[in-house]
PAMI-996882 format. One record per residue (C-alpha): residue number from 1; residue in three letters; x, y, z. Coordinates in steps of 0.25 Angstrom, whole numbers, plus 5000, padded with zeros to 4 digits. Last residue first. Layout:
N
@kemi->NUM	gukol->ala	px->X	py->Y	pz->Z
...
# end
This chain:
438
@kemi->438	gukol->ser	px->5137	py->4929	pz->5079
@kemi->437	gukol->gly	px->5129	py->4940	pz->5084
@kemi->436	gukol->val	px->5125	py->4954	pz->5079
@kemi->435	gukol->val	px->5119	py->4959	pz->5066
@kemi->434	gukol->ser	px->5116	py->4974	pz->5068
@kemi->433	gukol->trp	px->5104	py->4983	pz->5070
@kemi->432	gukol->asp	px->5106	py->4998	pz->5075
@kemi->431	gukol->ser	px->5101	py->5006	pz->5086
@kemi->430	gukol->ala	px->5109	py->5000	pz->5098
@kemi->429	gukol->met	px->5112	py->4986	pz->5092
@kemi->428	gukol->arg	px->5099	py->4980	pz->5087
@kemi->427	gukol->ala	px->5101	py->4965	pz->5083
@kemi->426	gukol->trp	px->5102	py->4957	pz->5070
@kemi->425	gukol->arg	px->5106	py->4943	pz->5072
@kemi->424	gukol->arg	px->5118	py->4934	pz->5072
@kemi->423	gukol->gly	px->5117	py->4924	pz->5084
@kemi->422	gukol->thr	px->5119	py->4927	pz->5098
@kemi->421	gukol->asn	px->5106	py->4931	pz->5104
@kemi->420	gukol->pro	px->5106	py->4933	pz->5119
@kemi->419	gukol->thr	px->5098	py->4923	pz->5128
@kemi->418	gukol->asn	px->5088	py->4932	pz->5136
@kemi->417	gukol->thr	px->5076	py->4923	pz->5133
@kemi->416	gukol->lys	px->5062	py->4928	pz->5133
@kemi->415	gukol->arg	px->5062	py->4936	pz->5119
@kemi->414	gukol->lys	px->5050	py->4945	pz->5119
@kemi->413	gukol->lys	px->5039	py->4941	pz->5110
@kemi->412	gukol->his	px->5038	py->4946	pz->5096
@kemi->411	gukol->ser	px->5032	py->4957	pz->5087
@kemi->410	gukol->lys	px->5038	py->4956	pz->5073
@kemi->409	gukol->phe	px->5052	py->4962	pz->5070
@kemi->408	gukol->arg	px->5052	py->4967	pz->5056
@kemi->407	gukol->leu	px->5063	py->4969	pz->5045
@kemi->406	gukol->val	px->5060	py->4977	pz->5034
@kemi->405	gukol->gly	px->5059	py->4977	pz->5018
@kemi->404	gukol->gly	px->5044	py->4972	pz->5019
@kemi->403	gukol->gly	px->5048	py->4960	pz->5027
@kemi->402	gukol->pro	px->5063	py->4958	pz->5030
@kemi->401	gukol->ser	px->5067	py->4945	pz->5037
@kemi->400	gukol->leu	px->5069	py->4943	pz->5052
@kemi->399	gukol->thr	px->5074	py->4931	pz->5060
@kemi->398	gukol->trp	px->5071	py->4935	pz->5075
@kemi->397	gukol->ala	px->5079	py->4936	pz->5087
@kemi->396	gukol->arg	px->5073	py->4939	pz->5101
@kemi->395	gukol->gly	px->5081	py->4950	pz->5108
@kemi->394	gukol->cys	px->5070	py->4956	pz->5116
@kemi->393	gukol->gly	px->5069	py->4970	pz->5110
@kemi->392	gukol->pro	px->5080	py->4971	pz->5101
@kemi->391	gukol->cys	px->5075	py->4959	pz->5093
@kemi->390	gukol->glu	px->5086	py->4952	pz->5087
@kemi->389	gukol->val	px->5086	py->4950	pz->5071
@kemi->388	gukol->leu	px->5090	py->4937	pz->5064
@kemi->387	gukol->ser	px->5090	py->4938	pz->5049
@kemi->386	gukol->val	px->5106	py->4939	pz->5048
@kemi->385	gukol->gly	px->5111	py->4939	pz->5033
@kemi->384	gukol->ser	px->5117	py->4952	pz->5035
@kemi->383	gukol->glu	px->5114	py->4957	pz->5021
@kemi->382	gukol->leu	px->5099	py->4955	pz->5023
@kemi->381	gukol->phe	px->5098	py->4964	pz->5036
@kemi->380	gukol->arg	px->5108	py->4974	pz->5031
@kemi->379	gukol->gln	px->5099	py->4976	pz->5019
@kemi->378	gukol->leu	px->5086	py->4977	pz->5027
@kemi->377	gukol->pro	px->5091	py->4988	pz->5036
@kemi->376	gukol->ile	px->5088	py->4983	pz->5050
@kemi->375	gukol->pro	px->5077	py->4992	pz->5056
@kemi->374	gukol->val	px->5069	py->4981	pz->5062
@kemi->373	gukol->ile	px->5054	py->4984	pz->5060
@kemi->372	gukol->gly	px->5044	py->4980	pz->5070
@kemi->371	gukol->ser	px->5045	py->4974	pz->5084
@kemi->370	gukol->phe	px->5052	py->4977	pz->5098
@kemi->369	gukol->thr	px->5044	py->4977	pz->5110
@kemi->368	gukol->cys	px->5045	py->4962	pz->5112
@kemi->367	gukol->asn	px->5032	py->4955	pz->5116
@kemi->366	gukol->gly	px->5029	py->4949	pz->5130
@kemi->365	gukol->leu	px->5017	py->4957	pz->5133
@kemi->364	gukol->ala	px->5013	py->4965	pz->5121
@kemi->363	gukol->ala	px->5020	py->4978	pz->5120
@kemi->362	gukol->pro	px->5015	py->4990	pz->5128
@kemi->361	gukol->gln	px->5007	py->5000	pz->5120
@kemi->360	gukol->ala	px->5014	py->5012	pz->5116
@kemi->359	gukol->glu	px->5008	py->5025	pz->5123
@kemi->358	gukol->glu	px->4999	py->5032	pz->5114
@kemi->357	gukol->lys	px->5004	py->5045	pz->5109
@kemi->356	gukol->lys	px->4996	py->5057	pz->5114
@kemi->355	gukol->arg	px->4984	py->5061	pz->5105
@kemi->354	gukol->ser	px->4985	py->5075	pz->5100
@kemi->353	gukol->pro	px->4973	py->5083	pz->5103
@kemi->352	gukol->thr	px->4962	py->5084	pz->5092
@kemi->351	gukol->gln	px->4960	py->5098	pz->5086
@kemi->350	gukol->met	px->4945	py->5099	pz->5082
@kemi->349	gukol->thr	px->4943	py->5101	pz->5068
@kemi->348	gukol->gln	px->4936	py->5113	pz->5061
@kemi->347	gukol->glu	px->4932	py->5110	pz->5047
@kemi->346	gukol->thr	px->4939	py->5117	pz->5035
@kemi->345	gukol->pro	px->4931	py->5124	pz->5024
@kemi->344	gukol->val	px->4937	py->5122	pz->5011
@kemi->343	gukol->ser	px->4939	py->5135	pz->5003
@kemi->342	gukol->pro	px->4933	py->5136	pz->4990
@kemi->341	gukol->pro	px->4943	py->5134	pz->4978
@kemi->340	gukol->leu	px->4948	py->5147	pz->4971
@kemi->339	gukol->glu	px->4943	py->5147	pz->4957
@kemi->338	gukol->gln	px->4952	py->5148	pz->4945
@kemi->337	gukol->glu	px->4946	py->5152	pz->4932
@kemi->336	gukol->glu	px->4948	py->5142	pz->4921
@kemi->335	gukol->asn	px->4956	py->5145	pz->4909
@kemi->334	gukol->pro	px->4969	py->5139	pz->4915
@kemi->333	gukol->ser	px->4962	py->5126	pz->4917
@kemi->332	gukol->ser	px->4959	py->5121	pz->4931
@kemi->331	gukol->val	px->4965	py->5112	pz->4941
@kemi->330	gukol->pro	px->4958	py->5113	pz->4955
@kemi->329	gukol->val	px->4966	py->5116	pz->4967
@kemi->328	gukol->ala	px->4962	py->5109	pz->4980
@kemi->327	gukol->pro	px->4969	py->5115	pz->4992
@kemi->326	gukol->ile	px->4983	py->5109	pz->4997
@kemi->325	gukol->gln	px->4983	py->5107	pz->5012
@kemi->324	gukol->ser	px->4997	py->5110	pz->5018
@kemi->323	gukol->ala	px->4992	py->5121	pz->5027
@kemi->322	gukol->ala	px->4982	py->5111	pz->5033
@kemi->321	gukol->glu	px->4994	py->5102	pz->5037
@kemi->320	gukol->lys	px->5002	py->5113	pz->5044
@kemi->319	gukol->glu	px->4989	py->5118	pz->5051
@kemi->318	gukol->thr	px->4987	py->5104	pz->5057
@kemi->317	gukol->val	px->4977	py->5094	pz->5052
@kemi->316	gukol->pro	px->4964	py->5093	pz->5061
@kemi->315	gukol->val	px->4960	py->5080	pz->5068
@kemi->314	gukol->gln	px->4946	py->5076	pz->5062
@kemi->313	gukol->glu	px->4932	py->5079	pz->5067
@kemi->312	gukol->thr	px->4921	py->5069	pz->5063
@kemi->311	gukol->glu	px->4907	py->5075	pz->5059
@kemi->310	gukol->ala	px->4896	py->5068	pz->5065
@kemi->309	gukol->gly	px->4885	py->5061	pz->5056
@kemi->308	gukol->pro	px->4890	py->5047	pz->5058
@kemi->307	gukol->gly	px->4889	py->5047	pz->5073
@kemi->306	gukol->lys	px->4896	py->5054	pz->5084
@kemi->305	gukol->gly	px->4905	py->5042	pz->5086
@kemi->304	gukol->asp	px->4919	py->5049	pz->5089
@kemi->303	gukol->ile	px->4926	py->5045	pz->5076
@kemi->302	gukol->ile	px->4939	py->5054	pz->5075
@kemi->301	gukol->glu	px->4946	py->5054	pz->5062
@kemi->300	gukol->phe	px->4961	py->5052	pz->5061
@kemi->299	gukol->thr	px->4970	py->5061	pz->5053
@kemi->298	gukol->asp	px->4982	py->5054	pz->5046
@kemi->297	gukol->his	px->4978	py->5058	pz->5032
@kemi->296	gukol->arg	px->4973	py->5071	pz->5037
@kemi->295	gukol->leu	px->4982	py->5081	pz->5028
@kemi->294	gukol->val	px->4983	py->5073	pz->5015
@kemi->293	gukol->leu	px->4971	py->5063	pz->5014
@kemi->292	gukol->leu	px->4961	py->5071	pz->5023
@kemi->291	gukol->glu	px->4965	py->5084	pz->5017
@kemi->290	gukol->ala	px->4964	py->5079	pz->5003
@kemi->289	gukol->ala	px->4950	py->5073	pz->5005
@kemi->288	gukol->gln	px->4946	py->5087	pz->5011
@kemi->287	gukol->glu	px->4952	py->5094	pz->4999
@kemi->286	gukol->leu	px->4945	py->5085	pz->4989
@kemi->285	gukol->trp	px->4932	py->5087	pz->4997
@kemi->284	gukol->lys	px->4934	py->5102	pz->4997
@kemi->283	gukol->glu	px->4936	py->5103	pz->4982
@kemi->282	gukol->gln	px->4923	py->5096	pz->4978
@kemi->281	gukol->val	px->4922	py->5084	pz->4969
@kemi->280	gukol->asp	px->4912	py->5088	pz->4958
@kemi->279	gukol->thr	px->4897	py->5087	pz->4958
@kemi->278	gukol->ala	px->4895	py->5088	pz->4973
@kemi->277	gukol->lys	px->4884	py->5080	pz->4981
@kemi->276	gukol->ala	px->4892	py->5082	pz->4994
@kemi->275	gukol->glu	px->4893	py->5067	pz->4995
@kemi->274	gukol->tyr	px->4899	py->5066	pz->4981
@kemi->273	gukol->ser	px->4910	py->5077	pz->4984
@kemi->272	gukol->trp	px->4913	py->5069	pz->4997
@kemi->271	gukol->gln	px->4915	py->5056	pz->4989
@kemi->270	gukol->leu	px->4923	py->5063	pz->4978
@kemi->269	gukol->ala	px->4932	py->5069	pz->4988
@kemi->268	gukol->ala	px->4935	py->5056	pz->4995
@kemi->267	gukol->leu	px->4937	py->5049	pz->4982
@kemi->266	gukol->val	px->4947	py->5059	pz->4977
@kemi->265	gukol->leu	px->4956	py->5059	pz->4990
@kemi->264	gukol->lys	px->4955	py->5044	pz->4992
@kemi->263	gukol->met	px->4958	py->5041	pz->4977
@kemi->262	gukol->leu	px->4970	py->5050	pz->4977
@kemi->261	gukol->his	px->4976	py->5044	pz->4990
@kemi->260	gukol->asp	px->4975	py->5030	pz->4985
@kemi->259	gukol->met	px->4981	py->5033	pz->4971
@kemi->258	gukol->thr	px->4993	py->5038	pz->4977
@kemi->257	gukol->val	px->4998	py->5051	pz->4972
@kemi->256	gukol->arg	px->5012	py->5054	pz->4967
@kemi->255	gukol->gly	px->5021	py->5066	pz->4970
@kemi->254	gukol->ser	px->5031	py->5057	pz->4976
@kemi->253	gukol->asn	px->5033	py->5065	pz->4989
@kemi->252	gukol->thr	px->5036	py->5052	pz->4997
@kemi->251	gukol->pro	px->5025	py->5055	pz->5007
@kemi->250	gukol->asp	px->5014	py->5057	pz->4996
@kemi->249	gukol->leu	px->5001	py->5056	pz->5004
@kemi->248	gukol->ala	px->5005	py->5064	pz->5016
@kemi->247	gukol->ser	px->5016	py->5072	pz->5008
@kemi->246	gukol->gln	px->5006	py->5078	pz->4999
@kemi->245	gukol->thr	px->5005	py->5071	pz->4985
@kemi->244	gukol->leu	px->4990	py->5068	pz->4987
@kemi->243	gukol->trp	px->4986	py->5083	pz->4989
@kemi->242	gukol->asp	px->4994	py->5088	pz->4977
@kemi->241	gukol->tyr	px->4988	py->5078	pz->4968
@kemi->240	gukol->ile	px->4974	py->5081	pz->4972
@kemi->239	gukol->ser	px->4976	py->5096	pz->4971
@kemi->238	gukol->gly	px->4982	py->5094	pz->4957
@kemi->237	gukol->thr	px->4971	py->5084	pz->4952
@kemi->236	gukol->trp	px->4959	py->5093	pz->4957
@kemi->235	gukol->arg	px->4955	py->5097	pz->4943
@kemi->234	gukol->arg	px->4954	py->5082	pz->4940
@kemi->233	gukol->leu	px->4943	py->5079	pz->4949
@kemi->232	gukol->asn	px->4932	py->5085	pz->4941
@kemi->231	gukol->leu	px->4918	py->5079	pz->4945
@kemi->230	gukol->gln	px->4906	py->5087	pz->4939
@kemi->229	gukol->pro	px->4896	py->5075	pz->4939
@kemi->228	gukol->leu	px->4901	py->5070	pz->4953
@kemi->227	gukol->leu	px->4894	py->5056	pz->4954
@kemi->226	gukol->pro	px->4893	py->5053	pz->4940
@kemi->225	gukol->gln	px->4907	py->5060	pz->4938
@kemi->224	gukol->phe	px->4914	py->5050	pz->4947
@kemi->223	gukol->val	px->4920	py->5040	pz->4937
@kemi->222	gukol->thr	px->4924	py->5050	pz->4927
@kemi->221	gukol->glu	px->4930	py->5060	pz->4937
@kemi->220	gukol->leu	px->4937	py->5048	pz->4943
@kemi->219	gukol->thr	px->4944	py->5046	pz->4930
@kemi->218	gukol->ala	px->4949	py->5060	pz->4929
@kemi->217	gukol->leu	px->4954	py->5060	pz->4943
@kemi->216	gukol->val	px->4963	py->5048	pz->4939
@kemi->215	gukol->glu	px->4968	py->5055	pz->4927
@kemi->214	gukol->arg	px->4972	py->5068	pz->4936
@kemi->213	gukol->ile	px->4978	py->5059	pz->4946
@kemi->212	gukol->glu	px->4987	py->5053	pz->4935
@kemi->211	gukol->glu	px->4991	py->5067	pz->4931
@kemi->210	gukol->ser	px->4995	py->5071	pz->4946
@kemi->209	gukol->thr	px->5004	py->5058	pz->4947
@kemi->208	gukol->his	px->5000	py->5045	pz->4953
@kemi->207	gukol->gly	px->5009	py->5037	pz->4962
@kemi->206	gukol->ala	px->5021	py->5029	pz->4957
@kemi->205	gukol->ile	px->5021	py->5013	pz->4957
@kemi->204	gukol->arg	px->5035	py->5009	pz->4960
@kemi->203	gukol->cys	px->5041	py->4997	pz->4953
@kemi->202	gukol->phe	px->5052	py->4987	pz->4957
@kemi->201	gukol->pro	px->5057	py->4976	pz->4948
@kemi->200	gukol->arg	px->5057	py->4984	pz->4935
@kemi->199	gukol->leu	px->5067	py->4979	pz->4926
@kemi->198	gukol->pro	px->5070	py->4965	pz->4931
@kemi->197	gukol->asp	px->5055	py->4962	pz->4935
@kemi->196	gukol->leu	px->5056	py->4955	pz->4948
@kemi->195	gukol->arg	px->5056	py->4940	pz->4950
@kemi->194	gukol->arg	px->5071	py->4940	pz->4948
@kemi->193	gukol->arg	px->5072	py->4949	pz->4960
@kemi->192	gukol->trp	px->5069	py->4937	pz->4969
@kemi->191	gukol->gln	px->5081	py->4929	pz->4963
@kemi->190	gukol->leu	px->5090	py->4940	pz->4966
@kemi->189	gukol->trp	px->5084	py->4941	pz->4980
@kemi->188	gukol->thr	px->5087	py->4926	pz->4983
@kemi->187	gukol->pro	px->5101	py->4928	pz->4977
@kemi->186	gukol->glu	px->5105	py->4939	pz->4987
@kemi->185	gukol->ser	px->5107	py->4952	pz->4980
@kemi->184	gukol->gln	px->5096	py->4960	pz->4987
@kemi->183	gukol->asp	px->5087	py->4969	pz->4979
@kemi->182	gukol->leu	px->5074	py->4961	pz->4982
@kemi->181	gukol->ile	px->5075	py->4965	pz->4997
@kemi->180	gukol->glu	px->5078	py->4980	pz->4995
@kemi->179	gukol->lys	px->5067	py->4981	pz->4984
@kemi->178	gukol->leu	px->5057	py->4974	pz->4994
@kemi->177	gukol->pro	px->5049	py->4988	pz->4995
@kemi->176	gukol->ile	px->5053	py->4999	pz->4986
@kemi->175	gukol->met	px->5054	py->5012	pz->4993
@kemi->174	gukol->asn	px->5056	py->5024	pz->4984
@kemi->173	gukol->gly	px->5044	py->5032	pz->4989
@kemi->172	gukol->arg	px->5033	py->5024	pz->4995
@kemi->171	gukol->gly	px->5030	py->5009	pz->4996
@kemi->170	gukol->ala	px->5019	py->4999	pz->4994
@kemi->169	gukol->ala	px->5023	py->4985	pz->4988
@kemi->168	gukol->val	px->5018	py->4976	pz->4976
@kemi->167	gukol->leu	px->5027	py->4964	pz->4974
@kemi->166	gukol->cys	px->5024	py->4958	pz->4960
@kemi->165	gukol->leu	px->5028	py->4944	pz->4956
@kemi->164	gukol->gly	px->5026	py->4937	pz->4943
@kemi->163	gukol->leu	px->5026	py->4923	pz->4943
@kemi->162	gukol->pro	px->5033	py->4913	pz->4934
@kemi->161	gukol->his	px->5026	py->4899	pz->4932
@kemi->160	gukol->asp	px->5035	py->4888	pz->4927
@kemi->159	gukol->tyr	px->5028	py->4880	pz->4938
@kemi->158	gukol->gln	px->5038	py->4874	pz->4947
@kemi->157	gukol->leu	px->5050	py->4883	pz->4944
@kemi->156	gukol->arg	px->5044	py->4896	pz->4940
@kemi->155	gukol->gly	px->5032	py->4896	pz->4951
@kemi->154	gukol->gln	px->5041	py->4891	pz->4961
@kemi->153	gukol->asp	px->5051	py->4902	pz->4960
@kemi->152	gukol->thr	px->5039	py->4912	pz->4961
@kemi->151	gukol->val	px->5034	py->4905	pz->4974
@kemi->150	gukol->glu	px->5048	py->4905	pz->4980
@kemi->149	gukol->lys	px->5051	py->4920	pz->4977
@kemi->148	gukol->leu	px->5038	py->4924	pz->4983
@kemi->147	gukol->phe	px->5040	py->4916	pz->4995
@kemi->146	gukol->met	px->5054	py->4922	pz->4997
@kemi->145	gukol->leu	px->5048	py->4936	pz->4996
@kemi->144	gukol->his	px->5038	py->4932	pz->5007
@kemi->143	gukol->pro	px->5048	py->4927	pz->5016
@kemi->142	gukol->met	px->5056	py->4940	pz->5015
@kemi->141	gukol->ser	px->5044	py->4948	pz->5018
@kemi->140	gukol->leu	px->5034	py->4955	pz->5009
@kemi->139	gukol->asp	px->5028	py->4968	pz->5016
@kemi->138	gukol->his	px->5032	py->4977	pz->5004
@kemi->137	gukol->ala	px->5025	py->4968	pz->4995
@kemi->136	gukol->asp	px->5011	py->4974	pz->4999
@kemi->135	gukol->asp	px->5005	py->4967	pz->4987
@kemi->134	gukol->val	px->5011	py->4954	pz->4981
@kemi->133	gukol->val	px->5008	py->4951	pz->4967
@kemi->132	gukol->leu	px->5011	py->4937	pz->4961
@kemi->131	gukol->cys	px->5010	py->4936	pz->4946
@kemi->130	gukol->glu	px->5005	py->4925	pz->4936
@kemi->129	gukol->thr	px->4996	py->4917	pz->4944
@kemi->128	gukol->gly	px->4989	py->4906	pz->4935
@kemi->127	gukol->ser	px->4981	py->4900	pz->4947
@kemi->126	gukol->gln	px->4988	py->4886	pz->4945
@kemi->125	gukol->his	px->5002	py->4893	pz->4945
@kemi->124	gukol->met	px->4998	py->4901	pz->4957
@kemi->123	gukol->his	px->4993	py->4888	pz->4965
@kemi->122	gukol->gly	px->5006	py->4881	pz->4961
@kemi->121	gukol->met	px->5014	py->4893	pz->4966
@kemi->120	gukol->ile	px->5007	py->4892	pz->4980
@kemi->119	gukol->lys	px->5009	py->4877	pz->4981
@kemi->118	gukol->pro	px->5023	py->4876	pz->4987
@kemi->117	gukol->lys	px->5018	py->4885	pz->4998
@kemi->116	gukol->arg	px->5006	py->4878	pz->5003
@kemi->115	gukol->thr	px->5013	py->4865	pz->5008
@kemi->114	gukol->ser	px->5023	py->4873	pz->5016
@kemi->113	gukol->trp	px->5012	py->4882	pz->5021
@kemi->112	gukol->his	px->5004	py->4871	pz->5027
@kemi->111	gukol->gly	px->4990	py->4868	pz->5023
@kemi->110	gukol->arg	px->4979	py->4876	pz->5018
@kemi->109	gukol->ile	px->4978	py->4890	pz->5012
@kemi->108	gukol->pro	px->4967	py->4888	pz->5001
@kemi->107	gukol->val	px->4971	py->4893	pz->4988
@kemi->106	gukol->gly	px->4964	py->4906	pz->4982
@kemi->105	gukol->leu	px->4976	py->4911	pz->4975
@kemi->104	gukol->ala	px->4976	py->4923	pz->4983
@kemi->103	gukol->ala	px->4975	py->4915	pz->4996
@kemi->102	gukol->leu	px->4987	py->4906	pz->4991
@kemi->101	gukol->phe	px->4995	py->4919	pz->4988
@kemi->100	gukol->gln	px->4993	py->4925	pz->5002
@kemi->99	gukol->asp	px->4996	py->4911	pz->5008
@kemi->98	gukol->gly	px->5010	py->4912	pz->5002
@kemi->97	gukol->leu	px->5012	py->4926	pz->5007
@kemi->96	gukol->ala	px->5009	py->4922	pz->5022
@kemi->95	gukol->gln	px->5017	py->4909	pz->5020
@kemi->94	gukol->glu	px->5029	py->4917	pz->5016
@kemi->93	gukol->asp	px->5030	py->4922	pz->5030
@kemi->92	gukol->asp	px->5032	py->4937	pz->5033
@kemi->91	gukol->asn	px->5018	py->4939	pz->5039
@kemi->90	gukol->asn	px->5015	py->4953	pz->5045
@kemi->89	gukol->lys	px->5007	py->4956	pz->5032
@kemi->88	gukol->pro	px->5006	py->4946	pz->5020
@kemi->87	gukol->thr	px->5009	py->4953	pz->5007
@kemi->86	gukol->val	px->4997	py->4955	pz->4999
@kemi->85	gukol->val	px->4993	py->4945	pz->4988
@kemi->84	gukol->ala	px->4991	py->4946	pz->4973
@kemi->83	gukol->leu	px->4991	py->4934	pz->4963
@kemi->82	gukol->ile	px->4990	py->4939	pz->4948
@kemi->81	gukol->ala	px->4985	py->4928	pz->4939
@kemi->80	gukol->arg	px->4976	py->4924	pz->4949
@kemi->79	gukol->gly	px->4963	py->4925	pz->4941
@kemi->78	gukol->gly	px->4962	py->4938	pz->4933
@kemi->77	gukol->ala	px->4974	py->4947	pz->4929
@kemi->76	gukol->arg	px->4965	py->4960	pz->4929
@kemi->75	gukol->lys	px->4959	py->4957	pz->4943
@kemi->74	gukol->gln	px->4973	py->4954	pz->4948
@kemi->73	gukol->leu	px->4978	py->4967	pz->4942
@kemi->72	gukol->asp	px->4967	py->4975	pz->4949
@kemi->71	gukol->arg	px->4970	py->4969	pz->4962
@kemi->70	gukol->ile	px->4985	py->4973	pz->4961
@kemi->69	gukol->ser	px->4981	py->4987	pz->4956
@kemi->68	gukol->thr	px->4972	py->4989	pz->4969
@kemi->67	gukol->thr	px->4984	py->4983	pz->4978
@kemi->66	gukol->lys	px->4994	py->4993	pz->4972
@kemi->65	gukol->gly	px->4985	py->5005	pz->4971
@kemi->64	gukol->ala	px->4994	py->5017	pz->4975
@kemi->63	gukol->gly	px->4989	py->5017	pz->4990
@kemi->62	gukol->pro	px->5003	py->5014	pz->4996
@kemi->61	gukol->asp	px->5014	py->5019	pz->4986
@kemi->60	gukol->ala	px->5018	py->5009	pz->4976
@kemi->59	gukol->val	px->5029	py->4998	pz->4974
@kemi->58	gukol->ile	px->5029	py->4986	pz->4964
@kemi->57	gukol->val	px->5040	py->4975	pz->4966
@kemi->56	gukol->arg	px->5040	py->4968	pz->4953
@kemi->55	gukol->gly	px->5040	py->4954	pz->4946
@kemi->54	gukol->pro	px->5041	py->4951	pz->4932
@kemi->53	gukol->phe	px->5030	py->4942	pz->4926
@kemi->52	gukol->pro	px->5035	py->4930	pz->4918
@kemi->51	gukol->gln	px->5026	py->4928	pz->4906
@kemi->50	gukol->ala	px->5018	py->4916	pz->4904
@kemi->49	gukol->leu	px->5005	py->4922	pz->4907
@kemi->48	gukol->arg	px->5007	py->4933	pz->4897
@kemi->47	gukol->phe	px->5006	py->4947	pz->4903
@kemi->46	gukol->ala	px->4993	py->4955	pz->4902
@kemi->45	gukol->val	px->4988	py->4949	pz->4915
@kemi->44	gukol->his	px->4998	py->4958	pz->4923
@kemi->43	gukol->gly	px->5009	py->4949	pz->4930
@kemi->42	gukol->pro	px->5018	py->4961	pz->4934
@kemi->41	gukol->val	px->5013	py->4973	pz->4941
@kemi->40	gukol->thr	px->5020	py->4985	pz->4935
@kemi->39	gukol->glu	px->5010	py->4992	pz->4927
@kemi->38	gukol->arg	px->4998	py->4987	pz->4935
@kemi->37	gukol->leu	px->5004	py->4994	pz->4947
@kemi->36	gukol->arg	px->5003	py->5008	pz->4941
@kemi->35	gukol->asp	px->4990	py->5011	pz->4949
@kemi->34	gukol->arg	px->4978	py->5013	pz->4941
@kemi->33	gukol->his	px->4970	py->5025	pz->4946
@kemi->32	gukol->ile	px->4958	py->5021	pz->4953
@kemi->31	gukol->pro	px->4945	py->5021	pz->4946
@kemi->30	gukol->ile	px->4933	py->5022	pz->4956
@kemi->29	gukol->asn	px->4923	py->5011	pz->4953
@kemi->28	gukol->gln	px->4913	py->5014	pz->4964
@kemi->27	gukol->leu	px->4913	py->5028	pz->4971
@kemi->26	gukol->pro	px->4898	py->5028	pz->4973
@kemi->25	gukol->phe	px->4897	py->5034	pz->4987
@kemi->24	gukol->thr	px->4889	py->5023	pz->4994
@kemi->23	gukol->asp	px->4874	py->5022	pz->4996
@kemi->22	gukol->his	px->4869	py->5016	pz->5009
@kemi->21	gukol->lys	px->4860	py->5026	pz->5014
@kemi->20	gukol->gly	px->4859	py->5031	pz->5029
@kemi->19	gukol->asn	px->4859	py->5046	pz->5025
@kemi->18	gukol->arg	px->4872	py->5048	pz->5033
@kemi->17	gukol->glu	px->4879	py->5036	pz->5026
@kemi->16	gukol->cys	px->4873	py->5041	pz->5012
@kemi->15	gukol->arg	px->4880	py->5055	pz->5015
@kemi->14	gukol->ala	px->4893	py->5048	pz->5019
@kemi->13	gukol->cys	px->4894	py->5041	pz->5005
@kemi->12	gukol->arg	px->4900	py->5027	pz->5006
@kemi->11	gukol->tyr	px->4912	py->5026	pz->4998
@kemi->10	gukol->ser	px->4913	py->5014	pz->4988
@kemi->9	gukol->val	px->4925	py->5009	pz->4981
@kemi->8	gukol->ser	px->4928	py->5001	pz->4968
@kemi->7	gukol->leu	px->4942	py->5002	pz->4962
@kemi->6	gukol->val	px->4943	py->5003	pz->4947
@kemi->5	gukol->ile	px->4957	py->5003	pz->4940
@kemi->4	gukol->leu	px->4962	py->5014	pz->4931
@kemi->3	gukol->thr	px->4973	py->5015	pz->4921
@kemi->2	gukol->pro	px->4978	py->5029	pz->4919
@kemi->1	gukol->met	px->4972	py->5038	pz->4909
# end
């Protein structure tokens, strides 16, 4: 049986809402399948305190359970042995990441950054921090990476305190965030790579197989049998696996299931079966939950203010999508007599006319119309040694650094002068970007 962790959740029962009661659907202490993160995160409490922790870049699909596992690992380690932060969003400065560490340590953020920065490693040393975990590491900028290098260098030099470093990122398919940056041959990046495990510096956490799903469903049966006495989820393993590996939920065709999708489908079906006072999960609820996840994952619901008892109509799926729906097929032994599942009644839905594409809102007064990702290959940008980039909209030149593996122009005011730029810079020539100037 795979290792399980516990996530406390609560769903309000719709029947109790209609009756004016305040009871909740008793889905407390729901076991969630242990994400394989614990197998690869360095700095587990089982290691000796004096042992240097290897660093790793760990990648998993969104919804695989990365953040939940980090939180569980912190609780098991106790204290501040494992210090976890989230990469600052829309702020590439090192101060933003440094303040995150100070907040995680419980240190008041006072004074100028130049006086706070040298004290960060001292606070970690006093708190007994053994490993730094950075969630959403795919959003790390160049200044963030340099700050992490500086802190870990300071720990070894001034405190003889080696720090483990784990960068946890989201990614699909074969994409490994930060790998292109950390694989460069410059001395700085060679030094940075020394913080990573020499044998397994980059790790990908795979999704869950059909057999693993069956084991999760078996555990859920044990938990929910007091509510649904004849609960048998394992017989639907094959159907659940087929639903959750559809292209809408598995765009890379990996054949693996994300834990978030599995729990959403099963918990929705359990809730509806409980509200219907059933003794087992009902086939129609499983199919309806699967339809919402697979076929109607991008469907919006109309709220027209008719009151809590009114039924809400949804935008229907097309015939092509409906034809691809896979019916629930229970798994039975060869000696059992096969029974055809009852047909699920379909509700009539009202065709909603397609909405016209809204006209783009005009840019703010005085702002340049160009912003967003600059399509310069990162390797070319780094090899050129030129970090100045000219805006193709107004001619303003900015010094850019990669963030999350891309270059990005922030929203800015239009350049007011007409003096041409003459220095070496990146500029868009026709449809391509090149280094120009002297």
